[in-house]
C-alpha positions as CSV (number, residue, x, y, z in Angstrom):
1,X,0.0,0.0,0.0
2,X,1.3,3.4,-1.0
3,X,0.2,6.6,0.9
4,X,0.1,9.7,-1.2
5,X,-0.3,13.0,0.8
6,X,-1.5,16.1,-1.1
7,X,-3.5,13.9,-3.5
8,X,-5.8,16.7,-4.5
9,X,-3.2,18.8,-6.2
10,X,-2.6,18.9,-10.0
11,X,0.5,16.7,-9.5
12,X,-1.2,14.6,-6.8
13,X,-4.1,13.6,-9.0
14,X,-1.7,12.6,-11.8
15,X,0.4,10.5,-9.4
16,X,-2.6,8.7,-8.0
17,X,-4.0,7.9,-11.4
18,X,-0.6,6.7,-12.7
19,X,0.1,4.4,-9.7
20,X,-3.4,3.0,-9.8
21,X,-3.1,2.4,-13.5
22,X,0.1,0.5,-13.0
23,X,-1.6,-1.8,-10.5
24,X,-0.4,-0.3,-7.2
25,X,-2.7,-0.1,-4.2
26,X,-3.1,3.5,-3.2
27,X,-4.4,5.4,-0.2
28,X,-4.9,9.2,-0.4
29,X,-4.5,11.8,2.3
30,X,-5.5,15.4,2.0
31,X,-7.4,18.3,3.6
32,X,-10.7,17.6,1.8
33,X,-12.2,14.7,-0.1
34,X,-12.4,15.2,-3.8
35,X,-15.6,14.6,-5.8
36,X,-14.2,11.4,-7.3
37,X,-11.4,9.0,-6.9
38,X,-10.1,6.1,-9.1
39,X,-11.9,2.9,-8.3
40,X,-10.4,1.0,-5.3
41,X,-8.5,4.1,-3.9
42,X,-8.9,4.7,-0.2
43,X,-9.1,8.3,1.2
44,X,-8.5,9.7,4.6
45,X,-9.2,13.3,5.3
46,X,-6.8,15.2,7.6
47,X,-3.9,17.7,7.9
48,X,-0.2,17.4,8.7
49,X,-0.7,18.3,12.3
50,X,-3.4,15.9,13.5
51,X,-1.0,13.1,14.4
52,X,-3.7,10.4,15.0
53,X,-5.0,11.0,11.5
54,X,-1.5,10.7,10.1
55,X,-0.9,7.4,11.9
56,X,-4.2,6.1,10.7
57,X,-3.3,7.0,7.2
58,X,0.1,5.2,7.5
59,X,-1.4,1.9,8.8
60,X,-0.6,-0.9,6.5
61,X,1.5,1.2,4.1
62,X,5.1,0.4,3.0
63,X,5.8,3.7,1.1
64,X,4.9,7.4,1.5
65,X,4.9,9.9,-1.3
66,X,4.7,13.2,0.4
67,X,3.3,15.9,-1.9
68,X,1.2,18.0,0.5
69,X,2.6,21.5,0.8
70,X,1.8,25.2,0.5
71,X,3.3,27.2,-2.4
72,X,2.0,30.7,-1.6
73,X,1.2,32.6,1.6
74,X,-2.1,34.0,0.5
75,X,-5.0,33.1,2.8
76,X,-2.9,31.2,5.3
77,X,-0.1,33.7,5.9
78,X,3.6,33.2,5.7
79,X,4.1,31.6,9.2
80,X,1.6,28.9,8.6
81,X,2.9,28.3,5.1
82,X,6.4,27.7,6.5
83,X,5.0,25.4,9.2
84,X,3.1,23.2,6.6
85,X,6.2,22.9,4.4
86,X,8.8,22.2,7.0
87,X,7.3,21.0,10.3
88,X,4.5,19.3,8.4
89,X,7.1,17.2,6.4
90,X,8.8,16.2,9.6
91,X,5.5,15.1,11.1
92,X,4.9,12.8,8.2
93,X,8.4,11.3,8.6
94,X,7.8,10.8,12.3
95,X,4.5,9.0,11.5
96,X,6.4,6.9,8.9
97,X,9.0,5.8,11.5
98,X,6.3,4.9,14.1
99,X,4.4,3.0,11.5
100,X,7.7,1.2,10.4
101,X,7.5,2.6,6.9
102,X,11.0,2.8,5.5
103,X,10.4,4.2,2.0
104,X,9.8,7.9,1.7
105,X,9.6,10.0,-1.6
106,X,9.6,13.7,-0.9
107,X,8.4,16.4,-3.3
108,X,10.9,19.3,-3.4
109,X,11.1,22.0,-6.1
110,X,13.2,23.7,-8.7
111,X,12.9,26.7,-6.4
112,X,15.6,25.5,-4.1
113,X,18.2,26.6,-6.7
114,X,17.0,30.2,-6.7
115,X,18.5,32.8,-9.0
116,X,21.5,31.4,-11.0
117,X,23.4,31.8,-14.2
118,X,24.4,28.1,-14.3
119,X,22.6,26.0,-16.9
120,X,21.4,23.4,-17.0
121,X,21.2,23.0,-13.2
122,X,22.5,19.8,-11.7
123,X,21.4,18.3,-8.5
124,X,24.6,19.1,-6.7
125,X,24.7,22.8,-7.8
126,X,24.6,25.6,-5.3
127,X,21.3,26.2,-3.5
128,X,20.3,29.9,-3.0
129,X,16.5,30.0,-2.9
130,X,14.9,33.3,-3.8
131,X,11.2,32.7,-3.0
132,X,9.6,31.8,0.3
133,X,8.5,28.4,-1.2
134,X,12.1,27.7,-2.3
135,X,13.4,28.5,1.1
136,X,10.9,26.2,2.8
137,X,11.6,23.4,0.4
138,X,15.4,23.7,0.9
139,X,14.9,23.6,4.7
140,X,12.5,20.7,4.4
141,X,15.1,18.7,2.3
142,X,17.6,19.2,5.1
143,X,15.2,18.2,7.8
144,X,14.0,15.1,6.0
145,X,17.6,14.1,5.0
146,X,18.8,14.3,8.6
147,X,15.8,12.5,10.0
148,X,16.0,9.7,7.4
149,X,19.7,9.1,8.0
150,X,19.2,9.0,11.8
151,X,16.2,6.6,11.5
152,X,17.2,4.4,8.6
153,X,14.4,5.6,6.3
154,X,15.1,5.2,2.6
155,X,14.5,8.8,1.3
156,X,14.3,9.9,-2.3
157,X,13.9,13.6,-3.1
158,X,12.3,14.8,-6.3
159,X,12.9,18.4,-7.7
160,X,10.5,19.1,-10.5
161,X,10.4,22.2,-12.6
162,X,7.1,24.1,-12.8
163,X,4.4,21.4,-12.9
164,X,1.6,22.8,-15.0
165,X,-1.1,22.0,-17.4
166,X,-4.9,22.2,-17.8
167,X,-6.7,22.8,-14.5
168,X,-3.6,24.6,-13.0
169,X,-4.5,27.0,-10.2
170,X,-1.2,28.8,-9.8
171,X,-2.0,32.3,-10.8
172,X,1.6,33.4,-11.2
173,X,2.1,30.7,-13.8
174,X,-1.1,31.6,-15.7
175,X,-0.3,35.3,-15.7
176,X,3.3,35.0,-16.5
177,X,3.5,32.1,-19.0
178,X,0.1,31.8,-20.6
179,X,-2.4,34.7,-20.7
180,X,-1.6,38.3,-21.7
181,X,-2.5,39.9,-18.4
182,X,-1.1,43.2,-17.0
183,X,-1.9,45.8,-14.4
184,X,-5.5,46.7,-15.2
185,X,-5.1,45.8,-18.9
186,X,-5.9,42.3,-20.0
187,X,-4.4,42.4,-23.4
188,X,-0.8,43.1,-22.6
189,X,2.0,40.6,-21.9
190,X,4.9,42.1,-19.9
191,X,8.2,40.7,-21.0
192,X,11.5,41.2,-19.3
193,X,14.4,42.7,-21.3
194,X,14.6,40.8,-24.6
195,X,12.7,37.8,-23.3
196,X,15.9,35.7,-23.6
197,X,15.4,33.8,-20.3
198,X,14.4,30.1,-20.2
199,X,11.9,28.7,-17.8
200,X,11.3,24.9,-17.9
201,X,7.8,23.4,-17.5
202,X,6.7,19.9,-16.7
203,X,3.4,18.2,-17.6
204,X,1.7,16.5,-14.6
205,X,1.6,13.2,-16.5
206,X,5.3,13.3,-17.1
207,X,6.0,14.2,-13.5
208,X,3.8,11.3,-12.3
209,X,5.6,8.9,-14.6
210,X,8.9,10.0,-13.1
211,X,7.6,9.3,-9.6
212,X,6.5,5.9,-10.6
213,X,9.8,5.0,-12.3
214,X,11.7,6.2,-9.2
215,X,9.4,4.0,-7.0
216,X,10.0,1.0,-9.2
217,X,13.7,1.6,-9.2
218,X,13.8,0.5,-5.5
219,X,17.1,0.6,-3.7
220,X,18.8,2.2,-6.7
221,X,16.9,5.5,-5.8
222,X,17.5,5.4,-2.1
223,X,19.3,8.4,-0.7
224,X,19.2,10.1,-4.1
225,X,17.9,13.5,-5.4
226,X,16.5,13.8,-8.9
227,X,15.7,16.8,-11.1
228,X,12.7,16.4,-13.5
229,X,11.6,18.7,-16.2
230,X,10.6,19.0,-19.9
231,X,13.0,18.8,-22.8
232,X,13.5,21.5,-25.5
233,X,13.1,24.7,-23.5
234,X,13.0,27.8,-25.8
235,X,13.4,31.4,-24.6
236,X,10.3,33.0,-23.1
237,X,10.1,35.4,-26.1
238,X,10.2,32.4,-28.6
239,X,7.5,30.7,-26.5
240,X,5.2,33.7,-26.3
241,X,5.4,34.4,-30.1
242,X,4.7,30.8,-31.0
243,X,1.8,30.5,-28.5
244,X,0.3,33.8,-29.6
245,X,0.2,32.5,-33.2
246,X,-0.8,28.9,-32.4
247,X,-3.6,29.8,-30.0
248,X,-4.6,33.0,-31.8
249,X,-4.3,35.2,-28.8
250,X,-4.7,39.0,-29.3
251,X,-2.2,40.9,-27.1
252,X,0.7,43.3,-27.3
253,X,4.1,42.4,-25.9
254,X,5.6,45.2,-23.8
255,X,9.1,45.0,-22.4
256,X,9.6,46.0,-18.8
257,X,12.7,46.7,-16.9
258,X,13.6,44.9,-13.6
259,X,13.4,48.2,-11.8
260,X,9.9,49.0,-13.0
261,X,8.7,45.4,-12.2
262,X,10.1,45.7,-8.6
263,X,8.4,49.0,-8.2
264,X,5.0,47.5,-9.3
265,X,5.7,44.7,-6.9
266,X,6.3,47.1,-4.0
267,X,3.3,49.3,-4.8
268,X,0.7,46.4,-5.1
269,X,2.1,44.3,-2.2
270,X,-0.5,45.6,0.3
271,X,-3.4,44.6,-2.0
272,X,-2.4,40.9,-1.7
273,X,-2.9,40.3,-5.4
274,X,-1.3,37.4,-7.2
275,X,0.9,39.1,-9.8
276,X,4.4,40.8,-9.5
277,X,5.1,38.6,-6.5
278,X,8.6,37.3,-5.9
279,X,7.6,34.1,-7.6
280,X,6.4,36.2,-10.6
281,X,9.6,38.2,-10.7
282,X,11.6,35.0,-10.7
283,X,9.6,33.7,-13.7
284,X,10.1,36.7,-15.9
285,X,13.7,37.8,-15.0
286,X,15.6,34.6,-14.4
287,X,16.2,31.3,-16.1
288,X,15.5,27.9,-14.6
289,X,16.5,24.9,-16.6
290,X,17.2,21.6,-14.8
291,X,19.5,18.9,-16.0
292,X,17.5,15.7,-15.9
293,X,20.2,13.2,-17.1
294,X,20.5,11.5,-13.7
295,X,16.9,10.2,-13.6
296,X,17.0,9.4,-17.4
297,X,20.1,7.4,-16.9
298,X,18.8,5.4,-13.9
299,X,15.3,4.7,-15.0
300,X,15.0,5.5,-18.7
301,X,12.4,8.2,-18.0
302,X,11.8,10.8,-20.7
303,X,9.2,13.6,-20.7
304,X,6.6,13.2,-23.5
305,X,5.6,16.9,-23.7
306,X,7.7,19.9,-24.1
307,X,7.1,23.5,-23.1
308,X,5.1,24.5,-26.2
309,X,2.8,21.5,-26.0
310,X,2.2,22.1,-22.3
311,X,1.5,25.8,-22.8
312,X,-0.8,25.3,-25.8
313,X,-2.9,22.8,-23.9
314,X,-3.2,25.1,-20.9
315,X,-4.0,28.2,-22.9
316,X,-6.8,26.3,-24.7
317,X,-8.2,25.0,-21.4
318,X,-8.0,28.5,-19.8
319,X,-9.7,30.2,-22.8
320,X,-12.6,27.7,-22.6
321,X,-12.8,28.1,-18.9
322,X,-13.3,31.9,-19.0
323,X,-15.7,32.0,-21.9
C-alpha cells in the first residue's frame, strides 16, 4: 500500500492515477475529499498536524509519497505556510517511523536553486532559494535528510520544474506564462528585457511517470535526489510568439525593466494580489533549466511533452474556462 499525501493537487491527481493504472494499491490523504477518486483508492481526510490521522493513514503502508505543501502565503499567511512545508514534512516522517515505513519519496522543487546563471542546473549545484517556497523546500530537504539518516528511512527527493497543465490554479504561472495579463489591462503581456530567459515546465503526467519509475527503481533510488523537467526549452520570447500565433491570442508584448517590475511589486504588495510577487519576478527575470540526465540514466524516464505542448494545452483550457 502506498500513501500519497496532497493527493488533490494537480500533481497529486496525476500521481494517484498513474500508480493505480500500474496496479499499485493507493491510499490518499488530504485536507478535503475530492468529488471522485479512481476505483479502489482509499481516502483519509486530515492535515499534517493531526497526528492520530497521520498514523491512521500510515497503517498498512510500506511507502509514503509526500506531496502536500503550500506554495504561496495567500490566505494562510507566511508563518503557517512555512509550518506546513517544514514541520509538516517532519511530522509525516515521524509518522512513517512509528508505522515502520522505511520508504519515503519527498516532493521538493526547482525553487531550491533560486537565481542562478548556471545552466542546466545539476542536483549538486549551489542552492540559494529566492522565494519563500524555495526557502521552505530547501529547509525541508535538510530536515528530511537528517531524520531519514538517523532513523534508517530510505529517502528519495524529487525536484520538478514548474508542474503545470490544464486545471492549473497557480495564478503566477497563468499570468506569466500563458495569458496576456497586465496591471488593469488584460491584453498586454509584460516581457523582461529581450525575453531571452528560459523557464522549464513539466506536464503532470510526465511528473507522475517520473515518480512511478523512481518508486519501481527501488534501492537504486534510495538516498538520491533527482531533477525532473521537460526537454527542448525555448526562450520565453520564442514561447510567447509561438503560443500567440498557435492559440490565436490577441495581445501586445511590452518590455519591462527589472526596476519597474520591482516598483510594481512594491506598490501592489499591500493589496495581496497574485501578480508581480517574488515568484512572478523569478519567472520573468531569471532562467530555470534543470539537468535531468540523472533520472534518465537510472530509470529511462523521458518527458513526453515539451514547453510548447504544455503551454498550448493550458491556454486552450484557460480560454474555454473563462468563456
